[in-house]
Backbone as JSON, one array per atom type, in Angstrom:
{
  "sequence": "MKNSLLFIVAFLLSSSLSSQRVFSTNKSYQADIKVFIVSQDYQADLKVFKVNQPYQAKGNEGLWFFAKQEYKAEKKIMFADYQYQADLKVYFVDYKYQAGWKNSAKKHLLY",
  "N": [[-3.16, 16.69, 32.42], [-0.47, 16.15, 31.72], [-0.82, 13.61, 30.68], [-2.41, 14.07, 28.4], [-0.65, 15.62, 26.91], [1.41, 13.79, 26.47], [0.0, 11.95, 24.92], [-0.53, 13.49, 22.6], [2.09, 13.96, 21.66], [2.9, 11.3, 21.19], [1.05, 10.59, 19.19], [1.78, 12.36, 17.1], [4.39, 11.48, 16.59], [3.9, 8.83, 15.78], [2.43, 9.22, 13.44], [4.31, 10.47, 11.83], [6.12, 8.46, 11.5], [4.92, 6.67, 9.81], [4.86, 7.7, 7.15], [4.38, 6.92, 4.6], [1.91, 6.42, 3.59], [-0.02, 6.94, 0.93], [-1.99, 8.96, -1.29], [-3.38, 8.94, -4.42], [-3.83, 11.47, -6.73], [-5.41, 13.21, -9.47], [-5.01, 15.81, -10.01], [-2.72, 18.4, -10.24], [-2.47, 20.62, -8.54], [-3.45, 19.69, -6.14], [-1.63, 17.89, -5.25], [1.08, 16.91, -3.13], [3.55, 16.07, -3.96], [4.97, 15.39, -7.2], [5.15, 12.52, -9.15], [7.06, 10.38, -11.2], [6.98, 7.43, -13.06], [9.57, 5.32, -13.74], [11.15, 3.2, -16.22], [13.27, 1.52, -15.7], [15.16, 0.29, -12.93], [17.6, 1.56, -12.26], [17.23, 4.18, -13.02], [15.71, 5.38, -11.14], [14.86, 7.44, -8.28], [13.77, 6.44, -6.03], [12.97, 3.18, -5.07], [10.0, 1.47, -5.01], [7.76, -0.5, -3.1], [4.56, -1.82, -3.13], [2.45, -2.15, -0.42], [-0.03, -4.12, 1.34], [-1.44, -3.42, 3.62], [-2.02, -0.63, 5.82], [-0.4, -0.48, 8.16], [1.94, -1.69, 7.41], [3.4, 0.12, 6.04], [5.89, 1.55, 6.99], [8.01, 4.1, 8.21], [10.36, 5.84, 6.09], [10.98, 4.28, 3.76], [10.3, 3.38, 1.26], [8.11, 1.75, 1.2], [4.96, 1.67, 0.27], [1.58, 2.4, 0.95], [-1.42, 2.6, -0.67], [-3.89, 4.75, -0.06], [-7.45, 4.79, -0.03], [-9.05, 6.91, 0.54], [-8.56, 10.39, 0.7], [-8.09, 11.71, 3.17], [-6.96, 9.76, 4.75], [-4.37, 9.51, 4.04], [-0.86, 10.29, 4.24], [0.65, 11.66, 2.43], [-0.08, 13.31, -0.64], [-0.01, 12.36, -3.93], [0.75, 12.91, -7.39], [0.78, 11.31, -10.45], [3.01, 12.02, -12.88], [3.06, 12.76, -16.39], [5.35, 13.13, -17.82], [8.89, 12.93, -17.39], [10.32, 15.3, -16.77], [8.44, 16.8, -15.42], [8.28, 15.83, -12.9], [8.88, 15.59, -9.35], [9.98, 13.47, -8.13], [11.38, 10.37, -9.07], [10.23, 7.14, -9.5], [10.45, 3.57, -9.18], [8.64, 0.68, -9.4], [8.92, -2.19, -7.49], [9.07, -5.81, -7.22], [9.4, -7.19, -4.86], [9.5, -6.84, -1.3], [12.0, -6.5, 0.0], [13.51, -5.25, -1.93], [12.88, -2.6, -2.0], [13.67, 0.87, -1.47], [15.77, 3.8, -1.02], [17.54, 5.31, -3.67], [18.51, 7.72, -4.29], [19.26, 9.56, -1.88], [19.14, 12.26, -1.37], [16.66, 13.19, -1.96], [14.95, 12.36, -0.01], [13.65, 14.04, 1.77], [11.3, 14.82, 0.54], [9.28, 13.06, 1.21], [8.85, 13.3, 3.9]],
  "CA": [[-2.46, 17.55, 31.5], [0.7, 15.43, 31.22], [-1.29, 12.49, 29.85], [-2.84, 14.56, 27.09], [0.55, 16.05, 26.2], [2.07, 12.56, 26.02], [-0.81, 11.41, 23.83], [-0.31, 14.31, 21.4], [3.44, 13.68, 21.18], [2.89, 9.93, 20.65], [0.3, 10.63, 17.94], [2.59, 13.01, 16.08], [5.5, 10.59, 16.24], [3.41, 7.67, 15.03], [2.03, 9.63, 12.09], [5.5, 10.77, 11.04], [6.82, 7.22, 11.21], [4.26, 5.98, 8.71], [4.6, 8.74, 6.17], [4.32, 6.32, 3.28], [0.53, 6.21, 3.17], [-0.18, 7.92, -0.12], [-3.24, 9.05, -2.03], [-3.11, 9.37, -5.79], [-4.78, 12.43, -7.27], [-5.18, 13.57, -10.88], [-4.86, 17.26, -10.11], [-1.4, 18.79, -9.75], [-2.57, 21.58, -7.45], [-3.77, 18.96, -4.91], [-0.53, 16.98, -4.92], [2.25, 17.36, -2.38], [4.69, 15.81, -4.86], [4.68, 14.79, -8.5], [5.95, 11.3, -9.28], [7.14, 9.78, -12.53], [7.38, 6.02, -13.0], [10.62, 5.02, -14.72], [11.07, 1.82, -16.71], [14.41, 0.75, -15.19], [15.44, 0.66, -11.53], [18.75, 2.46, -12.13], [16.79, 5.54, -13.3], [14.83, 5.82, -10.05], [15.32, 8.01, -7.02], [13.21, 5.58, -4.99], [12.34, 1.93, -5.49], [8.8, 1.38, -4.19], [6.99, -1.74, -3.02], [3.2, -1.56, -2.66], [2.02, -3.04, 0.66], [-1.48, -4.33, 1.37], [-2.03, -2.88, 4.84], [-1.36, 0.63, 6.19], [0.61, -0.66, 9.2], [3.17, -2.17, 6.79], [4.08, 1.28, 5.43], [6.62, 2.18, 8.1], [9.19, 4.89, 7.92], [10.56, 6.43, 4.77], [11.81, 3.23, 3.16], [9.8, 2.96, -0.04], [6.96, 0.85, 1.35], [3.8, 2.55, 0.1], [0.2, 1.94, 1.0], [-2.28, 3.54, -1.39], [-5.15, 4.97, 0.65], [-8.6, 5.02, -0.92], [-9.57, 8.23, 0.88], [-7.5, 11.39, 0.83], [-7.81, 12.04, 4.56], [-6.2, 8.68, 5.39], [-3.0, 9.52, 3.51], [0.13, 11.25, 4.76], [1.1, 12.45, 1.28], [-0.88, 13.23, -1.86], [0.89, 12.34, -5.08], [0.2, 12.89, -8.73], [1.68, 10.66, -11.4], [3.29, 12.91, -14.01], [3.16, 12.13, -17.71], [6.71, 13.29, -18.33], [9.91, 12.93, -16.35], [10.7, 16.66, -16.38], [7.4, 17.36, -14.57], [8.27, 15.13, -11.62], [9.79, 15.87, -8.24], [10.54, 12.19, -7.69], [11.27, 9.27, -10.03], [10.09, 5.88, -8.78], [10.39, 2.3, -9.9], [7.92, -0.27, -8.56], [9.61, -3.47, -7.4], [8.22, -6.98, -6.97], [9.62, -7.75, -3.52], [9.66, -5.85, -0.24], [13.41, -6.26, 0.31], [14.12, -4.45, -2.99], [12.48, -1.2, -1.84], [14.62, 1.74, -0.79], [16.22, 5.02, -1.69], [18.76, 5.32, -4.47], [18.95, 9.12, -4.24], [18.83, 9.98, -0.54], [18.96, 13.71, -1.34], [15.23, 13.48, -2.16], [14.18, 11.79, 1.1], [12.85, 15.08, 2.41], [10.01, 14.95, -0.14], [8.28, 12.19, 1.82], [8.74, 13.51, 5.36]],
  "C": [[-1.26, 16.82, 30.88], [0.28, 14.29, 30.31], [-1.71, 12.96, 28.46], [-1.65, 15.04, 26.26], [1.3, 14.83, 25.66], [1.31, 11.94, 24.86], [-0.57, 12.16, 22.53], [1.07, 14.03, 20.81], [3.5, 12.29, 20.55], [2.16, 9.88, 19.31], [1.12, 11.25, 16.82], [3.77, 12.15, 15.65], [5.03, 9.41, 15.41], [3.0, 8.04, 13.62], [3.25, 9.95, 11.23], [6.27, 9.5, 10.69], [6.18, 6.46, 10.06], [3.87, 6.97, 7.62], [4.51, 8.19, 4.75], [2.91, 5.89, 2.9], [0.22, 7.32, 2.17], [-1.57, 7.84, -0.75], [-2.91, 9.61, -3.4], [-4.22, 10.29, -6.28], [-4.44, 12.73, -8.73], [-4.9, 15.04, -11.07], [-3.54, 17.71, -9.47], [-1.47, 19.75, -8.58], [-2.94, 20.91, -6.11], [-2.59, 18.13, -4.4], [0.56, 17.66, -4.09], [3.5, 17.19, -3.23], [4.19, 15.19, -6.15], [5.68, 13.66, -8.72], [5.92, 10.82, -10.72], [7.64, 8.35, -12.37], [8.38, 5.76, -14.12], [10.56, 3.54, -15.09], [12.21, 0.93, -16.21], [14.77, 1.22, -13.79], [16.62, 1.61, -11.37], [18.39, 3.92, -12.39], [16.06, 6.18, -12.12], [15.58, 6.53, -8.93], [14.92, 7.09, -5.87], [12.61, 4.33, -5.62], [11.22, 1.65, -4.49], [8.19, -0.03, -4.27], [5.62, -1.4, -2.45], [2.82, -2.6, -1.61], [0.5, -3.08, 0.7], [-2.18, -3.7, 2.56], [-1.29, -1.61, 5.26], [-0.27, 0.47, 7.25], [1.94, -1.16, 8.63], [3.99, -1.03, 6.18], [4.77, 2.07, 6.53], [7.8, 2.98, 7.58], [9.21, 5.44, 6.52], [11.47, 5.51, 3.99], [11.32, 2.75, 1.81], [8.69, 1.93, 0.03], [5.71, 1.72, 1.35], [2.5, 1.8, 0.23], [-0.65, 3.0, 0.32], [-3.63, 3.61, -0.7], [-6.26, 5.25, -0.36], [-9.25, 6.37, -0.65], [-8.4, 9.17, 1.16], [-7.12, 11.66, 2.28], [-7.03, 10.96, 5.3], [-4.74, 8.64, 4.95], [-2.14, 10.56, 4.19], [0.6, 12.18, 3.64], [0.14, 12.23, 0.11], [0.09, 13.32, -3.03], [0.09, 12.41, -6.37], [1.23, 12.23, -9.63], [1.8, 11.54, -12.63], [3.4, 12.11, -15.3], [4.58, 12.14, -18.25], [7.69, 13.44, -17.17], [10.26, 14.34, -15.87], [9.67, 17.33, -15.47], [7.5, 16.86, -13.12], [9.29, 15.67, -10.62], [10.59, 14.62, -7.88], [10.33, 11.14, -8.76], [11.24, 7.96, -9.23], [10.06, 4.7, -9.73], [9.71, 1.32, -8.94], [8.59, -1.64, -8.66], [8.64, -4.58, -7.02], [8.31, -7.52, -5.55], [9.95, -6.64, -2.52], [11.13, -5.51, 0.02], [14.11, -5.4, -0.75], [13.84, -2.95, -2.83], [13.57, -0.41, -1.13], [15.05, 2.9, -1.66], [17.49, 4.77, -2.48], [19.36, 6.72, -4.48], [18.46, 9.69, -2.91], [18.66, 11.5, -0.42], [17.5, 14.11, -1.5], [14.35, 12.92, -1.06], [13.25, 12.8, 1.74], [11.45, 15.23, 1.79], [8.91, 14.13, 0.52], [8.25, 12.29, 3.33], [7.62, 14.44, 5.65]]
}
């Protein structure tokens, strides 16, 4: 009984720590959040770096892994056409060290 409880707790903690596995959908009703890509980093709430492997998407630090299947993602996002439609504005960066939050008030969107 204790072992199964520990396993469940460990599983829940590990899934919450890698909440940056995202799946891109085209339908707004399927999306957890709507994202708009800005053209300049100063306009962004979050600077995002795309990683190649799911284990690299740790924590809520702007390291995103794009899952190919919806069930493998922690969050479903839709890319909005207009800034006013978005919950979160992101800017994609070229290097991992550049990723991070600029507006920490919106961190809750990816937990």
